[in-house]
Structures are given as C-alpha cells and as structure tokens.
C-alpha positions, 0 to 999 in steps of 0.5 A, spaced: 354 403 808 360 406 811 356 413 810 350 410 813 355 408 820 359 415 820 351 418 820 350 412 826 355 415 830 355 423 829 348 422 832 350 417 837 355 423 840 349 428 839 345 424 843 351 424 848 352 432 848 345 433 849 345 429 854 350 432 858 348 439 857 340 437 860 344 433 865 349 440 867 342 444 867 339 439 871 346 440 876 345 448 876 337 449 877 339 444 883 345 448 886 340 454 885 334 452 888 338 449 894 341 456 896 336 459 895 333 453 901 338 456 905 338 464 903 334 467 908 331 475 908 334 481 912 328 484 914 328 492 917 323 497 920 324 503 920 323 511 922 327 516 922 328 520 929 328 528 930 335 529 927 333 526 920 338 520 921 335 513 920 333 509 926 332 501 927 326 500 931 326 492 928 328 487 924 328 480 922 330 473 918 324 470 915 325 464 909 321 467 904 317 473 902 310 471 902 304 472 905 305 467 912 312 470 913 310 479 913 304 477 917 306 474 923 313 479 921 308 486 921 304 482 927 309 480 932 312 487 931 305 489 932 305 487 939 312 489 941 310 496 940 303 495 942 299 499 936 300 498 929 304 505 926 298 510 923 303 509 916 307 506 912 312 506 908 313 500 902 316 497 896 310 494 890 311 486 894 303 484 893 305 479 899 307 485 903 300 489 901 296 484 902 299 483 910 298 490 911 291 491 909 289 484 912 293 485 919 294 492 920 287 495 918 286 503 919 295 503 917 295 509 910 300 505 908 304 508 902 310 506 896 317 508 898 318 512 892 326 511 891 323 503 890 319 507 883 325 511 881 330 506 882 326 502 875 324 508 871 331 507 866 329 500 865 322 502 864 322 508 859 329 507 857 337 509 857 337 515 852 331 518 856 332 516 862 340 521 862 336 526 858 337 532 864 332 536 861 327 530 861 329 529 868 328 535 872 321 537 868 319 529 871 321 531 878 319 537 879 312 535 877 312 527 881 317 531 888 313 537 889 308 537 896 306 544 893 302 542 888 294 541 889 293 534 886 289 538 880 296 542 879 300 535 879 296 531 874 295 537 870 304 538 870 304 530 870 300 530 863 305 536 859 310 531 861 307 527 857 304 529 852 311 533 851 315 528 851 311 522 848 310 518 853 302 516 853 302 509 851 306 507 856 304 501 860 308 502 865 308 510 867 301 509 865 299 504 871 304 509 876 299 515 874 293 511 876 296 509 883 298 516 885 295 516 889 298 511 893 306 515 892 305 523 890 306 527 896 300 531 892 295 526 896 297 525 902 298 532 905 295 531 911 300 526 913 305 528 917 311 524 915 309 527 908 316 529 907 320 522 909 314 520 904 317 524 898 326 522 902 328 518 895 335 515 899 332 513 904 332 506 903 338 507 899 342 510 905 339 504 910 342 498 905 348 501 904 348 502 913 347 495 913 353 493 907 358 495 911 358 490 917 356 484 913 357 481 907 353 475 902 356 468 905 354 470 912 353 464 917 346 467 922 353 467 927 356 471 924 350 476 921 348 476 929 354 479 931 355 484 925 348 486 926 349 488 934 355 491 931 351 495 926 346 497 931 351 499 937 353 504 931 348 508 930 346 508 938 353 510 939 351 516 933 343 517 936 346 520 943 351 523 939 346 527 935 342 527 942 348 531 946 350 536 939 343 538 940 344 541 947 350 544 946 350 552 944 351 553 936 357 558 935 353 565 933 354 569 927 351 575 929 350 578 936 343 579 934 338 577 939 334 572 933 340 567 933 341 566 940 333 565 941 332 560 934 338 557 938 334 555 944 328 553 939 331 548 935 336 542 935 
C-alpha cells in the first residue's frame, strides 16, 4: 500500500514537471513570436561608382521578406528611378526571385556569388573547405571571367572528379544553376566584374553595422542611417575631388602624363 502511494506521488511530481516544462516552452515560443512581430528587415539597393565604391541608391524597411513586400519595394524603386535596371544581383530568396521575374520584365537577374560561396563550407564539410589546394582549384574555375562555358564545365568536372564530389547534392544543384552565377555565362553583361566580386555584400553589411545596434528603435535607426549616408556622400565627394588632382609622377615619360589625364 505504501509503495502504491509512493508511485502515485512520483507520478504526480513528474506530471507537474512536464506541465511546467511545457508552459516554459510555450512562453519561449510566444516571446520569439512577439520579437519577430516587432522586427523589421532592412533592404538596400546598391550600385558601384567609377571609384569601385558602394553607392546606396535606395533603402527600405519591410515587416516581412515575402513576395508582397518585395513587389512593393522593387516597383517603388522602379517608379523613383524612372525604369527598372538592366541587371540585378540578388541572393537565392524565392520571394525576391518571384518579384523580379513578374515585375521587372526584361531585367536580367543573377545570383550573388558571395552568398553562394558563404554556404560552401557547410555543404562540403570543414575539412575540405580548409583545404587550400582544393579551394584554390575550385575558385580558379568559378571566378574566371576569361573562360568559355565549355572551359568552365570541363574545369568543374575535373575538380569534382578529383575530389570525389560528384554525389554532393548541393554542388550538383549549383552546377545546374550555373548560368545564373558563373561569370563564363554572362560575359555580355558590362557589369560582369561586379557580379563576380565576392566582398560587395559583405562590405556593405559591415559598413552599416558600424552605425546601428540590434534593438534600436525606428527613430534611432533612422538617425544612424542618415549618419551612414552622410559619410557615404562625403566619401564620394572626396573621391571625385581626388580623381581630378594630378598624381605624383614616377617617371618623366609622356605616356605617364597621358595616362593621368585618361584615367581617374
């Protein structure tokens, strides 16, 4: 009889503990949902000037990264600029892809190589990702804008065979999508050099992170954004002034003087 009472008591304690854990989990879920509901996403539209520096053409805060919001964003940008861009670089977000395809008809869209290569270590494993010889061979195939599509495909196949990666599903998927991110397939686009630059998104994110902190209010964020834009504008003016100055010549040759007149 005593044993039966002890069992019932222990079962009651266990049930109470399970209820408490469940209540905690539900509270944590509600907190996460509340935080997500109060979060907004910062989206910027970038270009590069003739000094190879980022220029922010536009920026927006959206409540959710879905098709509806991206449609509003890109159409508002198009109306402000007077036309849609001839080419846009984006990440692999399906909502952005749909918005661009349906609303910027005729605009070529390419995937950002920085985002793709950022995912590589998690897809091939840390051991291979830290193999300098392997990474050097892979990058020489991927980044070359002098290769033809055939040369790229042969180089890719050779690297995959050498390191036995033919069965890697992610690499196979990225190869099938090669026309959207490999420079060999868009040599006809004037901004091909920009598309293959891997640090463009990273440098932009790093630049803005110096001006705001997670949890800032909208007023604080806007003030920080204006400060960032002021710094960007000042830098652009300084670059333009410096480009008009005559550089110090290393030789008395006329060709150096001519080059100084022709190039910024």
